[in-house]
C-alpha positions in Angstrom: -26.5 5.6 10.5 -22.7 5.9 11.9 -22.3 2.1 9.8 -19.9 3.4 7.4 -19.0 2.4 4.4 -16.2 0.8 2.0 -15.0 0.3 -1.8 -13.2 -3.2 -3.1 -11.0 -2.0 -6.1 -10.3 -5.4 -6.0 -13.9 -6.9 -6.7 -13.9 -4.3 -9.9 -11.2 -5.2 -11.2 -12.5 -5.4 -14.7 -14.2 -1.9 -14.4 -10.7 -0.3 -14.4 -9.0 0.7 -18.0 -5.4 0.3 -16.4 -5.6 -1.8 -13.7 -2.9 -2.1 -11.5 -4.0 -4.0 -8.6 -4.0 -8.5 -7.7 -0.9 -10.5 -8.6 1.4 -9.2 -11.3 4.0 -11.4 -12.9 7.5 -9.9 -12.8 7.9 -10.1 -17.0 4.2 -8.6 -17.6 5.3 -5.4 -18.7 1.8 -4.1 -18.6 0.4 -4.8 -15.8 3.8 -3.2 -14.0 2.3 -0.3 -15.8 -0.3 -0.1 -14.5 0.9 -1.1 -11.2 3.3 2.1 -11.1 0.5 4.3 -12.1 -1.6 3.5 -9.5 1.4 3.4 -6.6 2.3 6.8 -8.3 -1.2 7.9 -7.6 -1.8 6.7 -4.1 1.6 8.3 -2.7 1.0 11.5 -4.9 1.5 15.0 -3.1 -1.4 16.1 -0.6 -1.8 19.7 -2.0 -4.3 20.7 1.2 -2.7 19.4 3.6 0.4 22.5 3.6 -2.9 24.7 3.6 -4.2 23.3 6.7 -1.0 23.5 9.2 0.1 27.0 10.4 4.0 26.9 11.5 5.8 24.0 12.0 2.7 21.4 13.1 2.6 18.0 11.7 -0.3 17.0 9.4 0.5 13.3 9.8 1.2 11.6 12.7 4.5 9.3 13.5 4.3 5.5 13.5 6.5 3.2 15.5 6.7 -0.1 14.1 6.7 -3.3 16.5 8.9 -6.5 16.2 6.9 -9.1 16.0 7.8 -13.2 15.2 5.5 -14.7 12.9 5.3 -18.9 11.8 4.1 -17.7 8.7 6.1 -18.4 5.3 8.6 -20.6 4.4 10.8 -21.4 7.5 14.8 -19.6 7.0 17.7 -21.3 7.2 19.3 -18.9 10.1 16.2 -19.5 12.1 17.2 -24.0 11.6 20.7 -22.7 12.5 19.1 -20.7 15.6 21.4 -17.8 13.8 
């Protein structure tokens, strides 16, 4: 009906044999290995994208980042000194 769907992996972490989402402590090697595995899955090469493209066309658009100032987080010393 055009309403769309979504899936929240974080809500069902217990269902994953190798969970790599959520908070990961630097000394938790098992969870870090799982995170590494999840990251490699997310950035794996898409073998189908190359089939669609002909010539030198771009498959994915090129993003442009904008610099925004934010008041979130801990204030930095450089901000206090006006550097």
